[in-house]
DSSP file (Angstrom, degrees, kcal/mol; ACC not computed):
  #  RESIDUE AA STRUCTURE BP1 BP2  ACC     N-H-->O    O-->H-N    N-H-->O    O-->H-N    TCO  KAPPA ALPHA  PHI   PSI    X-CA   Y-CA   Z-CA
    1    1 A X              0   0    0      0, 0.0     2,-0.5     0, 0.0     5,-0.2   0.000 360.0 360.0 360.0 139.1   -7.9   58.8   56.0
    2    2 A X  B >   -A    5   0A   0      3,-2.6     3,-2.0     1,-0.1   132,-0.0  -0.978 360.0 -26.1-121.6 114.8   -8.4   61.8   58.3
    3    3 A X  T 3  S-     0   0    0     -2,-0.5     3,-0.1     1,-0.3    -1,-0.1   0.832 127.0 -47.9  49.3  43.6   -8.0   61.1   61.9
    4    4 A X  T 3  S+     0   0    0      1,-0.2     2,-0.4     0, 0.0    -1,-0.3   0.495 114.2 119.3  75.8   7.6   -9.0   57.4   61.5
    5    5 A X  B <   -A    2   0A   0     -3,-2.0    -3,-2.6     1,-0.0    -1,-0.2  -0.898  69.3-116.0-105.3 129.8  -12.1   58.4   59.4
    6    6 A X        -     0   0    0     -2,-0.4     2,-0.2    -5,-0.2    32,-0.0  -0.401  31.6-146.0 -64.9 140.0  -12.3   57.1   55.8
    7    7 A X        -     0   0    0     -2,-0.1    30,-3.0     1,-0.0     2,-0.4  -0.583  18.5-100.8 -96.6 167.1  -12.2   59.8   53.2
    8    8 A X  E     -B   36   0B   0     28,-0.2    28,-0.2    -2,-0.2     3,-0.1  -0.744  29.0-178.2 -85.4 129.0  -14.0   60.1   49.9
    9    9 A X  E     -     0   0B   0     26,-3.8   148,-3.0    -2,-0.4     2,-0.3   0.830  67.7  -4.6 -93.7 -36.9  -11.9   59.3   46.8
   10   10 A X  E     -BC  35 156B   0     25,-1.5    25,-1.8   146,-0.3     2,-0.4  -0.986  56.9-151.6-153.2 159.0  -14.5   60.0   44.0
   11   11 A X  E     -BC  34 155B   0    144,-2.4   144,-3.0    -2,-0.3     2,-0.4  -1.000   6.2-173.9-135.7 133.5  -18.1   60.9   43.6
   12   12 A X  E     +B   33   0B   0     21,-2.1    21,-3.0    -2,-0.4     2,-0.4  -1.000  20.4 179.8-121.4 129.1  -20.5   60.0   40.8
   13   13 A X  E     -B   32   0B   0     -2,-0.4     2,-0.4   140,-0.3    19,-0.2  -0.955  20.7-169.2-131.4 146.5  -23.9   61.7   41.1
   14   14 A X  E     +B   31   0B   0     17,-2.3    17,-2.5    -2,-0.4     2,-0.3  -0.999  24.1 158.1-130.0 129.7  -27.1   61.9   39.2
   15   15 A X  E     +B   30   0B   0     -2,-0.4     2,-0.3    15,-0.2    15,-0.2  -0.979   8.9 161.0-149.1 164.1  -29.7   64.3   40.1
   16   16 A X  E     -B   29   0B   0     13,-2.4    12,-2.5    -2,-0.3    13,-1.4  -0.984  41.7-105.9-167.5 174.3  -32.8   66.2   38.7
   17   17 A X        +     0   0    0     -2,-0.3    10,-0.1    10,-0.3     4,-0.1  -0.945  47.4 154.2-112.0 103.1  -35.9   68.1   39.5
   18   18 A X  S    S+     0   0    0     -2,-0.6    -1,-0.1     2,-0.0     9,-0.0   0.750  71.3   7.5-107.2 -33.5  -38.8   65.8   38.8
   19   19 A X  S    S+     0   0    0      2,-0.0     3,-0.4     1,-0.0    -2,-0.1   0.702 120.6  52.6-121.6 -39.5  -41.7   66.8   40.9
   20   20 A X    >>  +     0   0    0      1,-0.2     3,-1.7     2,-0.1     4,-1.4  -0.101  56.9 127.3-102.9  34.4  -41.1   70.1   42.8
   21   21 A X  T 34 S+     0   0    0      1,-0.3    -1,-0.2     2,-0.2    -4,-0.0   0.717  76.3  56.1 -66.7 -17.5  -40.0   72.5   40.1
   22   22 A X  T 34 S+     0   0    0     -3,-0.4    -1,-0.3     1,-0.1    -2,-0.1   0.608 115.1  38.4 -82.5 -12.4  -42.6   74.9   41.2
   23   23 A X  T <4 S+     0   0    0     -3,-1.7     2,-0.3     1,-0.2    -2,-0.2   0.545 120.7  25.6-112.5 -14.1  -41.2   74.9   44.7
   24   24 A X     <  -     0   0    0     -4,-1.4    -1,-0.2     2,-0.1     4,-0.1  -0.999  46.6-151.4-151.6 146.9  -37.4   74.8   44.2
   25   25 A X  S    S+     0   0    0     -2,-0.3    -4,-0.1    -3,-0.1    -1,-0.1   0.453  84.7  77.4 -92.4   0.0  -34.7   75.6   41.7
   26   26 A X  S    S-     0   0    0      1,-0.2     2,-0.1    -6,-0.1    -2,-0.1  -0.174  96.2 -71.4 -95.4-171.1  -32.7   72.8   43.1
   27   27 A X        -     0   0    0      1,-0.1   -10,-0.3   -10,-0.1    -1,-0.2  -0.487  29.4-169.0 -80.9 151.0  -32.7   69.0   42.8
   28   28 A X  S    S+     0   0    0    -12,-2.5    20,-3.8     1,-0.3    21,-1.6   0.380  77.0  28.1-115.3   0.6  -35.6   67.0   44.4
   29   29 A X  E     +BD  16  47B   0    -13,-1.4   -13,-2.4    18,-0.3    -1,-0.3  -0.943  66.4 165.6-160.8 135.4  -34.0   63.6   43.9
   30   30 A X  E     -BD  15  46B   0     16,-2.6    16,-2.4    -2,-0.3     2,-0.4  -0.989  19.7-158.0-148.2 158.7  -30.4   62.4   43.6
   31   31 A X  E     -BD  14  45B   0    -17,-2.5   -17,-2.3    -2,-0.3     2,-0.4  -0.996  16.0-169.0-136.3 131.5  -28.3   59.3   43.7
   32   32 A X  E     -BD  13  44B   0     12,-2.9    12,-2.2    -2,-0.4     2,-0.5  -0.971  12.9-160.2-123.2 137.9  -24.6   59.4   44.6
   33   33 A X  E     -BD  12  43B   0    -21,-3.0   -21,-2.1    -2,-0.4     2,-0.5  -0.976  18.3-171.5-111.6 116.8  -21.9   56.6   44.3
   34   34 A X  E     -BD  11  42B   0      8,-3.2     8,-3.1    -2,-0.5     2,-0.6  -0.945  14.8-151.5-117.8 127.5  -18.9   57.4   46.5
   35   35 A X  E     -BD  10  41B   0    -25,-1.8   -26,-3.8    -2,-0.5   -25,-1.5  -0.885  24.7-158.2 -95.9 124.7  -15.6   55.5   46.5
   36   36 A X  E >   -B    8   0B   0      4,-3.0     3,-2.1    -2,-0.6   -28,-0.2  -0.523  26.4 -82.9-106.3 166.1  -14.0   55.6   49.8
   37   37 A X  G >  S+     0   0    0    -30,-3.0     3,-0.6     1,-0.3    -1,-0.2  -0.343 118.0  34.0 -57.8 144.7  -10.5   55.2   51.2
   38   38 A X  G 3  S-     0   0    0      1,-0.2    -1,-0.3    -3,-0.1   -32,-0.0   0.421 129.4 -80.1  85.5  -6.0   -9.8   51.6   51.7
   39   39 A X  G <  S+     0   0    0     -3,-2.1    -1,-0.2     1,-0.3    -2,-0.1   0.230  82.9 144.2 100.9 -16.5  -11.9   50.5   48.7
   40   40 A X    <   -     0   0    0     -3,-0.6    -4,-3.0    -5,-0.1     2,-0.4  -0.196  39.2-142.9 -58.1 151.9  -15.4   50.7   50.2
   41   41 A X  E     -D   35   0B   0     -6,-0.2     2,-0.4     2,-0.0    -6,-0.2  -0.976  13.3-166.6-117.1 130.7  -18.3   51.9   48.0
   42   42 A X  E     -D   34   0B   0     -8,-3.1    -8,-3.2    -2,-0.4     2,-0.5  -0.953   3.4-163.7-117.3 139.0  -21.2   54.0   49.5
   43   43 A X  E     -D   33   0B   0     -2,-0.4     2,-0.4   -10,-0.2   -10,-0.2  -0.990   8.9-174.8-118.4 127.7  -24.4   54.7   47.8
   44   44 A X  E     -D   32   0B   0    -12,-2.2   -12,-2.9    -2,-0.5     2,-0.4  -0.980   0.6-175.4-122.1 133.9  -26.6   57.6   49.0
   45   45 A X  E     +D   31   0B   0     -2,-0.4     2,-0.4   -14,-0.2   -14,-0.2  -0.993   5.3 175.9-130.4 139.6  -29.9   58.3   47.7
   46   46 A X  E     +D   30   0B   0    -16,-2.4   -16,-2.6    -2,-0.4     2,-0.4  -0.999   1.9 176.7-136.2 140.8  -32.3   61.2   48.6
   47   47 A X  E     +D   29   0B   0     -2,-0.4   -18,-0.3   -18,-0.2     8,-0.1  -0.860  24.1 173.7-154.3 120.1  -35.6   62.1   47.1
   48   48 A X  S    S+     0   0    0    -20,-3.8   -19,-0.2    -2,-0.4     5,-0.2   0.574  87.1  68.5 -85.3 -17.2  -38.0   64.8   48.0
   49   49 A X  S    S+     0   0    0    -21,-1.6     2,-0.4    -3,-0.1    -1,-0.2   0.668  74.6 100.3 -78.8 -14.5  -40.0   63.6   44.9
   50   50 A X  S >  S-     0   0    0    -22,-0.3     3,-0.6    -3,-0.1    -3,-0.1  -0.569  77.8-121.1 -73.4 125.8  -41.0   60.3   46.5
   51   51 A X  T 3  S+     0   0    0     -2,-0.4    -1,-0.1     1,-0.2    41,-0.1  -0.288  86.6  45.3 -63.6 154.9  -44.6   60.3   47.8
   52   52 A X  T 3  S-     0   0    0     39,-0.1    48,-0.2    47,-0.0    -1,-0.2   0.481 104.9 -92.2  95.0   4.2  -45.1   59.6   51.5
   53   53 A X  S <  S-     0   0    0     -3,-0.6    38,-0.2    38,-0.5    39,-0.2  -0.368  76.5  -1.9  88.9-171.5  -42.6   61.7   53.2
   54   54 A X        -     0   0    0     36,-1.7     2,-0.4    -2,-0.1    -6,-0.1  -0.190  42.0-166.4 -62.0 144.7  -39.1   61.0   54.4
   55   55 A X        +     0   0    0     -8,-0.1     2,-0.9     2,-0.1    -8,-0.1  -0.809  19.3 175.3-127.7  90.2  -37.5   57.5   54.0
   56   56 A X        +     0   0    0     -2,-0.4    15,-1.7   -10,-0.0    16,-0.8  -0.830  21.0 129.4-107.3  98.7  -34.4   57.9   56.3
   57   57 A X  E     -E   70   0C   0     -2,-0.9     2,-0.4    13,-0.2    13,-0.2  -0.987  39.8-147.1-149.6 161.6  -32.5   54.7   56.6
   58   58 A X  E     -E   69   0C   0     11,-3.1    11,-2.4    -2,-0.3     2,-0.4  -0.976   5.1-169.0-128.6 137.7  -29.1   53.2   56.4
   59   59 A X  E     -E   68   0C   0     -2,-0.4     2,-0.5     9,-0.2     9,-0.2  -1.000   7.9-171.0-126.7 128.1  -27.9   49.8   55.2
   60   60 A X  E     -E   67   0C   0      7,-2.6     7,-2.3    -2,-0.4     2,-0.4  -0.978   1.9-171.2-125.9 121.8  -24.3   48.9   55.8
   61   61 A X  E     +E   66   0C   0     -2,-0.5     2,-0.3     5,-0.2     5,-0.2  -0.911  11.0 165.2-112.9 138.1  -22.9   45.7   54.3
   62   62 A X  E >   -E   65   0C   0      3,-2.7     3,-1.1    -2,-0.4    -2,-0.0  -0.894  51.9 -98.7-140.0 171.2  -19.5   44.2   55.1
   63   63 A X  T 3  S+     0   0    0     -2,-0.3     3,-0.1     1,-0.3    -2,-0.0   0.705 123.1  39.8 -69.2 -17.8  -17.6   41.0   54.6
   64   64 A X  T 3  S-     0   0    0      1,-0.2     2,-0.3     0, 0.0    -1,-0.3   0.325 126.1 -33.6-114.7  12.5  -18.5   40.0   58.1
   65   65 A X  E <   -E   62   0C   0     -3,-1.1    -3,-2.7     2,-0.0     2,-0.3  -0.982  51.3-112.0 166.2-176.7  -22.1   41.2   58.5
   66   66 A X  E     -E   61   0C   0     -2,-0.3     2,-0.4    -5,-0.2    -5,-0.2  -0.993  15.2-161.7-147.7 152.5  -24.8   43.7   57.8
   67   67 A X  E     -E   60   0C   0     -7,-2.3    -7,-2.6    -2,-0.3     2,-0.4  -0.996   0.7-164.6-136.1 141.0  -26.8   46.3   59.6
   68   68 A X  E     -E   59   0C   0     -2,-0.4     2,-0.4    -9,-0.2    -9,-0.2  -0.984   5.5-176.7-123.0 135.2  -30.1   48.0   58.9
   69   69 A X  E     -E   58   0C   0    -11,-2.4   -11,-3.1    -2,-0.4     2,-0.8  -0.963   9.4-168.3-138.3 115.5  -31.2   51.2   60.6
   70   70 A X  E  >  -E   57   0C   0     -2,-0.4     4,-1.3   -13,-0.2   -13,-0.2  -0.882   7.3-170.9-100.7  97.6  -34.7   52.7   59.8
   71   71 A X  T  4 S+     0   0    0    -15,-1.7   -14,-0.2    -2,-0.8    -1,-0.1   0.699  79.1  27.9 -70.6 -20.7  -34.4   56.1   61.5
   72   72 A X  T >4 S+     0   0    0    -16,-0.8     3,-1.3     2,-0.1    -1,-0.1   0.844 123.9  39.5-106.0 -53.8  -38.1   57.0   61.1
   73   73 A X  G >4 S+     0   0    0      1,-0.3     3,-1.0   -17,-0.2    -2,-0.1   0.738 108.2  63.5 -72.7 -18.3  -40.2   53.9   60.9
   74   74 A X  G 3< S+     0   0    0     -4,-1.3    -1,-0.3     1,-0.3    -3,-0.1   0.686 116.0  33.0 -76.6 -16.7  -38.2   52.2   63.6
   75   75 A X  G <  S+     0   0    0     -3,-1.3    28,-1.3    -5,-0.2     2,-0.3  -0.205 107.6  93.1-128.6  43.9  -39.4   54.9   65.9
   76   76 A X  E <  S-F  102   0D   0     -3,-1.0     2,-0.5    26,-0.2    26,-0.2  -0.858  71.7-118.2-133.0 167.7  -42.9   55.6   64.4
   77   77 A X  E     -F  101   0D   0     24,-2.3    24,-2.9    -2,-0.3     2,-0.6  -0.944  29.7-127.9-108.7 119.6  -46.4   54.5   64.8
   78   78 A X  E     -F  100   0D   0     -2,-0.5     2,-0.4    22,-0.2    22,-0.2  -0.601  42.1-172.0 -67.5 114.0  -47.9   52.7   61.7
   79   79 A X  E     -F   99   0D   0     20,-3.1    20,-2.8    -2,-0.6     2,-0.4  -0.891  23.3-164.5-121.1 139.3  -51.1   54.8   61.3
   80   80 A X  E     +F   98   0D   0     -2,-0.4     2,-0.4    18,-0.2    18,-0.2  -0.993  15.8 167.6-121.5 127.3  -54.2   54.5   59.1
   81   81 A X  E     -F   97   0D   0     16,-1.8    16,-3.6    -2,-0.4     4,-0.1  -0.987  25.8-162.0-134.7 130.2  -56.6   57.5   58.6
   82   82 A X  S    S+     0   0    0     -2,-0.4    -1,-0.1    14,-0.2    14,-0.1   0.905  99.4  30.5 -73.6 -40.8  -59.3   57.8   56.0
   83   83 A X  S    S-     0   0    0      1,-0.1    13,-0.2    13,-0.1    -1,-0.2   0.609 109.7-125.9 -96.8 -11.2  -59.5   61.6   56.4
   84   84 A X        -     0   0    0     11,-0.4     2,-0.2    13,-0.1    12,-0.2   0.058  19.3-130.2  81.4 164.0  -56.0   62.3   57.4
   85   85 A X        -     0   0    0      1,-0.3    10,-0.2    -4,-0.1     3,-0.1  -0.672  29.5 -77.9-135.2-170.9  -54.6   64.1   60.4
   86   86 A X  S    S-     0   0    0     -2,-0.2    -1,-0.3     1,-0.2     2,-0.3   0.832  91.0  -4.8 -64.3-114.1  -52.2   66.9   61.2
   87   87 A X        +     0   0    0      1,-0.2    -1,-0.2     8,-0.0     3,-0.1  -0.641  51.1 163.6 -90.8 139.1  -48.4   66.2   61.2
   88   88 A X        -     0   0    0      1,-0.4    14,-1.9    -2,-0.3     2,-0.3   0.723  64.9 -38.9-114.1 -58.5  -46.8   62.7   60.6
   89   89 A X  S >  S-     0   0    0     12,-0.2     3,-2.1     3,-0.0    -1,-0.4  -0.967  80.7 -53.8-163.2 163.2  -43.1   63.3   59.8
   90   90 A X  T 3  S+     0   0    0     -2,-0.3   -36,-1.7     1,-0.3     3,-0.1  -0.166 119.4   2.2 -46.0 128.4  -40.9   65.7   57.9
   91   91 A X  T 3  S+     0   0    0      1,-0.2   -38,-0.5   -38,-0.2     2,-0.4   0.589  84.6 155.8  68.2  11.1  -41.9   66.1   54.1
   92   92 A X    <   -     0   0    0     -3,-2.1    -1,-0.2   -40,-0.2    -4,-0.1  -0.610  31.6-158.0 -66.3 125.9  -45.0   63.9   54.4
   93   93 A X        -     0   0    0     -2,-0.4     2,-0.3     1,-0.2    -1,-0.2   0.777  67.6  -1.8 -81.5 -27.3  -47.3   64.9   51.7
   94   94 A X        -     0   0    0      2,-0.1    -1,-0.2     1,-0.0   -10,-0.1  -0.986  45.7-148.8-156.1 157.4  -50.5   63.5   53.2
   95   95 A X        +     0   0    0     -2,-0.3   -11,-0.4   -10,-0.2     2,-0.3   0.132  63.0 118.1-117.4  19.6  -51.6   61.6   56.2
   96   96 A X  S    S-     0   0    0    -13,-0.2   -14,-0.2   -12,-0.2     2,-0.2  -0.688  75.3  -0.4 -81.6 139.1  -54.5   59.9   54.4
   97   97 A X  E    S-F   81   0D   0    -16,-3.6   -16,-1.8    -2,-0.3     2,-0.3  -0.552 124.7  -5.1  82.6-148.0  -54.3   56.1   54.2
   98   98 A X  E    S+F   80   0D   0    -18,-0.2     2,-0.3    -2,-0.2   -18,-0.2  -0.608  74.7 156.2 -84.6 135.4  -51.3   54.4   55.8
   99   99 A X  E     -F   79   0D   0    -20,-2.8   -20,-3.1    -2,-0.3     2,-0.6  -0.938  42.9-118.0-147.0 171.7  -48.5   56.5   57.3
  100  100 A X  E     -F   78   0D   0     -2,-0.3     2,-0.8   -48,-0.2   -22,-0.2  -0.931  27.2-158.8-116.6 104.1  -45.7   56.4   59.8
  101  101 A X  E     -F   77   0D   0    -24,-2.9   -24,-2.3    -2,-0.6     2,-0.2  -0.742  12.4-146.1 -90.5 114.3  -46.3   59.0   62.4
  102  102 A X  E     -F   76   0D   0    -14,-1.9     2,-0.4    -2,-0.8     3,-0.3  -0.479   8.3-155.1 -77.2 145.9  -43.0   59.7   64.2
  103  103 A X  S    S+     0   0    0    -28,-1.3     5,-0.2     1,-0.2   -15,-0.0  -0.916  74.4  11.3-118.7 151.7  -43.0   60.6   67.8
  104  104 A X  S  > S+     0   0    0     -2,-0.4     4,-2.5     3,-0.1    -1,-0.2   0.939  76.2 177.8  43.7  58.2  -40.3   62.6   69.5
  105  105 A X  H  > S+     0   0    0     -3,-0.3     4,-2.3     1,-0.2     5,-0.2   0.905  73.1  48.3 -59.9 -48.0  -39.0   63.6   66.1
  106  106 A X  H  >>S+     0   0    0      1,-0.2     5,-1.8     2,-0.2     4,-0.9   0.917 113.1  49.7 -62.7 -42.5  -36.2   65.9   67.3
  107  107 A X  H >45S+     0   0    0      1,-0.2     3,-0.8     2,-0.2    -2,-0.2   0.923 111.8  47.2 -61.2 -47.4  -35.1   63.2   69.8
  108  108 A X  H 3<5S+     0   0    0     -4,-2.5    -1,-0.2     1,-0.3    -2,-0.2   0.842 108.6  54.8 -68.1 -35.2  -35.0   60.4   67.2
  109  109 A X  H 3<5S-     0   0    0     -4,-2.3    -1,-0.3    -5,-0.2    -2,-0.2   0.701 114.7-120.9 -71.3 -17.8  -33.1   62.7   64.8
  110  110 A X  T <X5 +     0   0    0     -4,-0.9     4,-2.5    -3,-0.8     3,-0.3   0.584  68.0 137.5  94.1  10.4  -30.5   63.1   67.5
  111  111 A X  H  ><S+     0   0    0     -5,-1.8     4,-2.4     1,-0.2     5,-0.2   0.886  70.8  50.0 -60.7 -39.1  -30.7   66.9   67.8
  112  112 A X  H  > S+     0   0    0     -6,-0.4     4,-2.1     1,-0.2    -1,-0.2   0.857 111.4  48.9 -73.5 -28.9  -30.6   67.0   71.6
  113  113 A X  H  > S+     0   0    0     -3,-0.3     4,-2.4    -6,-0.2    -1,-0.2   0.887 110.5  51.9 -71.3 -38.5  -27.6   64.7   71.7
  114  114 A X  H  X S+     0   0    0     -4,-2.5     4,-2.5     2,-0.2    -2,-0.2   0.913 112.0  44.7 -57.2 -45.8  -25.8   66.9   69.2
  115  115 A X  H  X S+     0   0    0     -4,-2.4     4,-2.4     2,-0.2     5,-0.2   0.915 113.4  50.4 -71.8 -40.9  -26.5   70.0   71.1
  116  116 A X  H  X S+     0   0    0     -4,-2.1     4,-2.5    -5,-0.2    -2,-0.2   0.915 111.0  49.3 -58.4 -43.4  -25.5   68.4   74.5
  117  117 A X  H  X S+     0   0    0     -4,-2.4     4,-2.6     2,-0.2    -2,-0.2   0.947 111.7  49.8 -61.8 -48.6  -22.2   67.1   72.9
  118  118 A X  H  X S+     0   0    0     -4,-2.5     4,-2.1     1,-0.2    -2,-0.2   0.906 112.3  46.2 -54.6 -46.9  -21.5   70.7   71.5
  119  119 A X  H  X S+     0   0    0     -4,-2.4     4,-2.9     1,-0.2     5,-0.2   0.890 112.0  51.2 -66.6 -39.6  -22.1   72.4   74.9
  120  120 A X  H  X S+     0   0    0     -4,-2.5     4,-2.5    -5,-0.2    -1,-0.2   0.891 109.9  51.1 -65.8 -35.4  -20.0   69.8   76.7
  121  121 A X  H  X>S+     0   0    0     -4,-2.6     5,-1.9    -5,-0.2     4,-0.9   0.930 113.5  43.2 -67.5 -40.8  -17.2   70.4   74.2
  122  122 A X  H  <5S+     0   0    0     -4,-2.1     3,-0.3    -5,-0.2    -2,-0.2   0.920 116.5  47.3 -72.6 -37.9  -17.3   74.1   74.7
  123  123 A X  H  <5S+     0   0    0     -4,-2.9    -2,-0.2     1,-0.2    -1,-0.2   0.895 123.6  32.4 -67.6 -36.2  -17.6   73.9   78.5
  124  124 A X  H  <5S-     0   0    0     -4,-2.5    -1,-0.2    -5,-0.2    -2,-0.2   0.377 105.1-121.5-101.6   4.6  -14.7   71.3   78.8
  125  125 A X  T  <5 +     0   0    0     -4,-0.9     2,-0.3    -3,-0.3    -3,-0.2   0.959  59.6 153.6  52.2  53.9  -12.7   72.6   75.9
  126  126 A X      < -     0   0    0     -5,-1.9     2,-0.4    -6,-0.2    -1,-0.2  -0.823  50.6-106.1-112.4 150.5  -12.8   69.2   74.2
  127  127 A X        -     0   0    0     -2,-0.3     4,-0.1     1,-0.1    -5,-0.0  -0.628  41.3-119.2 -73.0 129.2  -12.5   68.4   70.6
  128  128 A X        -     0   0    0     -2,-0.4    -1,-0.1     2,-0.1   -10,-0.0  -0.268  15.5-117.3 -68.1 154.4  -15.8   67.5   69.1
  129  129 A X  S    S+     0   0    0      1,-0.2     2,-0.5     2,-0.0    -1,-0.1   0.861 111.2  41.3 -63.2 -35.9  -16.5   64.1   67.6
  130  130 A X  S    S-     0   0    0      4,-0.0    -1,-0.2     3,-0.0    -2,-0.1  -0.965  86.5-164.4-107.5 125.8  -17.1   65.8   64.2
  131  131 A X     >  -     0   0    0     -2,-0.5     4,-2.0    -4,-0.1     5,-0.1  -0.430  36.7 -99.5-103.7 172.5  -14.6   68.6   63.6
  132  132 A X  H  > S+     0   0    0      1,-0.2     4,-2.6     2,-0.2     5,-0.2   0.879 124.4  59.1 -61.3 -36.4  -14.5   71.5   61.2
  133  133 A X  H  > S+     0   0    0      1,-0.2     4,-2.2     2,-0.2    -1,-0.2   0.894 104.7  50.2 -63.2 -37.7  -12.2   69.4   59.0
  134  134 A X  H  > S+     0   0    0      2,-0.2     4,-2.1     1,-0.2    -1,-0.2   0.902 110.0  49.2 -59.6 -39.8  -14.9   66.8   58.8
  135  135 A X  H  X S+     0   0    0     -4,-2.0     4,-2.6     1,-0.2    -2,-0.2   0.910 110.6  50.3 -66.2 -41.8  -17.4   69.4   57.8
  136  136 A X  H  X S+     0   0    0     -4,-2.6     4,-2.4     1,-0.2    -1,-0.2   0.906 109.7  50.9 -63.4 -40.3  -15.1   70.7   55.2
  137  137 A X  H  X S+     0   0    0     -4,-2.2     4,-2.0     2,-0.2    -1,-0.2   0.879 109.5  50.7 -58.7 -41.4  -14.5   67.2   53.8
  138  138 A X  H  X S+     0   0    0     -4,-2.1     4,-2.1     2,-0.2    -2,-0.2   0.956 110.6  49.5 -61.9 -50.1  -18.3   66.7   53.6
  139  139 A X  H  X S+     0   0    0     -4,-2.6     4,-3.2     1,-0.2     5,-0.2   0.900 107.3  55.4 -57.4 -42.2  -18.7   70.0   51.7
  140  140 A X  H  X S+     0   0    0     -4,-2.4     4,-2.3     1,-0.2    -1,-0.2   0.926 108.9  46.7 -56.7 -46.0  -16.0   69.0   49.3
  141  141 A X  H  X S+     0   0    0     -4,-2.0     4,-1.6     2,-0.2    -1,-0.2   0.822 112.4  50.0 -66.0 -30.6  -17.9   65.8   48.5
  142  142 A X  H  X S+     0   0    0     -4,-2.1     4,-2.3     2,-0.2     5,-0.2   0.943 110.9  48.6 -71.0 -48.3  -21.1   67.7   48.1
  143  143 A X  H  X S+     0   0    0     -4,-3.2     4,-2.3     1,-0.2    -2,-0.2   0.920 112.8  48.7 -56.6 -43.9  -19.5   70.2   45.8
  144  144 A X  H  X S+     0   0    0     -4,-2.3     4,-2.5    -5,-0.2    -1,-0.2   0.835 108.3  55.1 -64.6 -32.6  -18.0   67.3   43.8
  145  145 A X  H  X S+     0   0    0     -4,-1.6     4,-2.5     2,-0.2  -132,-0.2   0.911 109.2  46.1 -65.5 -45.0  -21.4   65.5   43.6
  146  146 A X  H  X S+     0   0    0     -4,-2.3     4,-2.0     1,-0.2    -2,-0.2   0.906 113.4  50.1 -70.9 -38.3  -23.1   68.6   42.1
  147  147 A X  H  X S+     0   0    0     -4,-2.3     4,-2.4    -5,-0.2     5,-0.2   0.932 111.2  49.8 -62.2 -42.4  -20.2   69.0   39.6
  148  148 A X  H  X>S+     0   0    0     -4,-2.5     4,-2.6     1,-0.2     5,-1.0   0.920 108.5  50.5 -61.6 -42.2  -20.5   65.3   38.7
  149  149 A X  H  <5S+     0   0    0     -4,-2.5    -1,-0.2     1,-0.2    -2,-0.2   0.893 114.3  47.2 -61.3 -38.5  -24.2   65.6   38.1
  150  150 A X  H  <5S+     0   0    0     -4,-2.0    -1,-0.2    -5,-0.2    -2,-0.2   0.886 119.6  36.3 -66.8 -41.2  -23.5   68.6   35.8
  151  151 A X  H  <5S-     0   0    0     -4,-2.4    -2,-0.2     2,-0.2    -1,-0.2   0.602  99.8-130.4 -94.6 -14.7  -20.8   67.0   33.9
  152  152 A X  T  <5S+     0   0    0     -4,-2.6     2,-0.3     1,-0.2    -3,-0.2   0.812  74.1  92.1  73.1  26.3  -22.2   63.4   33.8
  153  153 A X  S   <S-     0   0    0     -5,-1.0  -140,-0.3    -6,-0.2    -1,-0.2  -0.960  83.5 -83.3-145.4 163.4  -18.9   61.8   34.9
  154  154 A X        -     0   0    0     -2,-0.3     2,-0.5  -142,-0.1  -142,-0.2  -0.387  36.8-147.3 -61.0 143.2  -17.1   60.8   38.1
  155  155 A X  E     -C   11   0B   0   -144,-3.0  -144,-2.4    -2,-0.1     2,-0.2  -0.975   8.0-145.8-120.0 123.2  -15.3   63.4   39.9
  156  156 A X  E     -C   10   0B   0     -2,-0.5     2,-0.3  -146,-0.2  -146,-0.3  -0.603  30.3 -96.3 -88.0 147.0  -12.0   62.5   41.8
  157  157 A X  S    S+     0   0    0   -148,-3.0     2,-0.2    -2,-0.2   -16,-0.0  -0.825  96.2  66.8-103.2 146.1  -11.1   64.2   45.0
  158  158 A X  S    S-     0   0    0     -2,-0.3     2,-0.5   -18,-0.0    -2,-0.1   0.346  76.0-174.5 -70.1 150.6   -9.5   66.4   46.1
  159  159 A X        -     0   0    0     -2,-0.2     2,-0.3    -4,-0.1   -15,-0.1  -0.982   8.8-172.0-125.5 124.8  -11.9   68.7   44.3
  160  160 A X        +     0   0    0     -2,-0.5     2,-0.3   -17,-0.1     3,-0.0  -0.869  10.2 165.7-114.1 146.4  -11.4   72.5   44.1
  161  161 A X        -     0   0    0     -2,-0.3    -2,-0.0     2,-0.1   -17,-0.0  -0.983  40.3-141.0-158.3 153.4  -13.9   75.0   42.7
  162  162 A X        +     0   0    0     -2,-0.3    -1,-0.0     0, 0.0    -2,-0.0   0.484  68.9 118.7 -95.7  -4.2  -14.5   78.8   42.7
  163  163 A X        -     0   0    0      1,-0.1    -2,-0.1     3,-0.1     3,-0.1  -0.268  55.6-154.2 -61.5 146.6  -18.3   78.2   43.0
  164  164 A X  S    S+     0   0    0      1,-0.2     2,-0.3     2,-0.0    -1,-0.1   0.750  80.2  31.6 -91.9 -25.1  -19.7   79.6   46.2
  165  165 A X  S >> S-     0   0    0      1,-0.1     3,-0.6   -22,-0.0     4,-0.5  -0.961  77.1-129.2-130.4 145.3  -22.7   77.2   46.4
  166  166 A X  H >> S+     0   0    0     -2,-0.3     3,-1.6     1,-0.2     4,-0.9   0.895 107.4  60.7 -55.1 -46.0  -22.8   73.5   45.2
  167  167 A X  H 3> S+     0   0    0      1,-0.3     4,-3.2     2,-0.2     3,-0.3   0.781  91.4  66.3 -60.0 -28.4  -26.0   74.1   43.3
  168  168 A X  H <> S+     0   0    0     -3,-0.6     4,-1.1     1,-0.2    -1,-0.3   0.823  97.4  55.8 -65.2 -28.9  -24.3   76.7   41.1
  169  169 A X  H << S+     0   0    0     -3,-1.6     4,-0.3    -4,-0.5    -1,-0.2   0.865 114.6  39.0 -68.0 -36.8  -22.1   73.9   39.7
  170  170 A X  H >< S+     0   0    0     -4,-0.9     3,-0.9    -3,-0.3    -2,-0.2   0.875 112.7  52.6 -82.3 -39.4  -25.2   71.9   38.6
  171  171 A X  H 3< S+     0   0    0     -4,-3.2    -1,-0.2     1,-0.2    -2,-0.2   0.744  97.1  67.3 -72.3 -22.0  -27.4   74.7   37.4
  172  172 A X  T 3<        0   0    0     -4,-1.1    -1,-0.2     1,-0.3    -2,-0.1   0.757 360.0 360.0 -65.3 -25.4  -24.7   76.1   35.1
  173  173 A X    <         0   0    0     -3,-0.9    -1,-0.3    -4,-0.3    -2,-0.2   0.428 360.0 360.0 -81.3 360.0  -25.2   72.9   33.0
């Protein structure tokens, strides 16, 4: 635990470049299994390879309940267009057929609140909700995830490496 926040104990990751090899040297799809302090398990999936644009949601299960948050479609207009239209949402490949047109995208992603919080912390000399130590812990987990995908095994934290970028750990394999 760091300042009351659960830390990551281990990471197992699987990733690959399945669709966008012509557009990136990195992964376009990954699945991570993270074991947390206190015994919780977190599963994180991301895929740029999935047709239809972003699928940004969270599901949290606990012994006393469950919560679902659909960060895009919960704040989107379910739209149908035969010919397609301009912009729907980040990474949407097409707007033909059914799509979820997001409105006030920057607001829904929380960018305005993040910037306001940052400015308030600077003005009032307050510690931010997410600190540099939190950012370092996230980067450590990301580096461990890329190492895990390269080595095909779980990586325990703390994880140290000389790599400058997480992807370098994965591409070397």
